[in-house]
C-alpha positions in Angstrom: -30.3 2.5 21.2 -32.2 5.8 21.7 -34.8 6.0 24.4 -37.6 8.5 23.9 -40.3 9.6 26.3 -43.6 8.1 25.3 -46.9 10.0 24.9 -49.1 7.3 23.5 -52.0 8.0 25.8 -52.4 11.4 24.1 -52.2 9.8 20.6 -48.5 10.6 19.9 -46.0 8.2 18.5 -42.4 8.7 17.4 -42.1 8.5 13.6 -38.7 7.4 12.3 -37.3 8.7 8.9 -33.9 7.6 7.6 -32.5 10.1 5.1 -29.9 8.0 3.3 -29.7 6.7 -0.2 -27.2 3.9 0.7 -29.2 2.6 3.7 -26.2 2.3 5.9 -28.4 1.5 8.9 -31.6 -0.4 9.8 -33.9 1.1 12.4 -36.7 -0.5 14.4 -38.8 0.8 17.2 -40.3 -0.8 20.2 -41.9 0.2 23.5 -40.4 -0.5 26.9 -42.2 -2.5 29.5 -43.9 -0.2 32.0 -42.2 0.0 35.4 -43.9 -1.5 38.4 -46.5 1.0 39.5 -48.8 1.7 42.5 -52.4 0.6 42.4 -53.4 3.7 40.5 -50.7 4.7 37.9 -50.1 8.4 37.2 -49.9 7.7 33.4 -50.3 4.9 30.9 -47.4 6.1 28.8 -44.3 3.9 28.2 -41.1 5.0 26.7 -40.3 4.1 23.1 -36.9 2.8 22.0 -35.3 3.3 18.6 -32.7 0.6 17.8 -30.1 1.4 15.2 -28.2 -1.4 13.5 -25.3 -0.8 11.1 -25.6 -2.5 7.7 -22.7 -1.0 5.8 -20.1 1.8 5.9 -21.6 5.2 5.2 -23.6 8.1 6.6 -27.3 8.5 7.4 -29.5 11.1 9.0 -32.0 9.7 11.4 -35.0 12.0 12.0 -37.4 11.3 14.8 -40.7 13.2 15.0 -43.2 13.0 17.8 -46.6 13.3 16.1 -50.2 12.1 16.0 -50.8 10.0 12.8 -53.6 12.3 11.7 -51.6 15.6 12.1 -48.9 17.1 9.9 -47.1 19.1 12.5 -44.8 17.4 15.0 -44.7 18.2 18.7 -41.0 17.4 19.0 -38.2 16.5 16.6 -34.7 14.9 17.2 -32.1 14.6 14.5 -29.1 12.3 14.6 -26.2 12.2 12.2 -25.0 8.5 12.1 -21.6 7.6 10.6 -20.8 3.9 10.1 -17.1 3.0 9.5 -15.6 -0.3 8.6 
């Protein structure tokens, strides 16, 4: 599991791209539950989680880009090389 800082209140979401022909992994995203906050929260952002599940032996490149759906440029990018062995 990869935990990423959320920026949804500004319109940003983490976009997940798996670069792999053999699809060695499955990936799903979810948001975390917000922590208990005082009466007036500082932010309405919650972290996002990327869950990676191995499907078969192989290699995949997992590219995570923080972007607004209507924009082409990303604010941040994280790249992970994933190797699944038997």
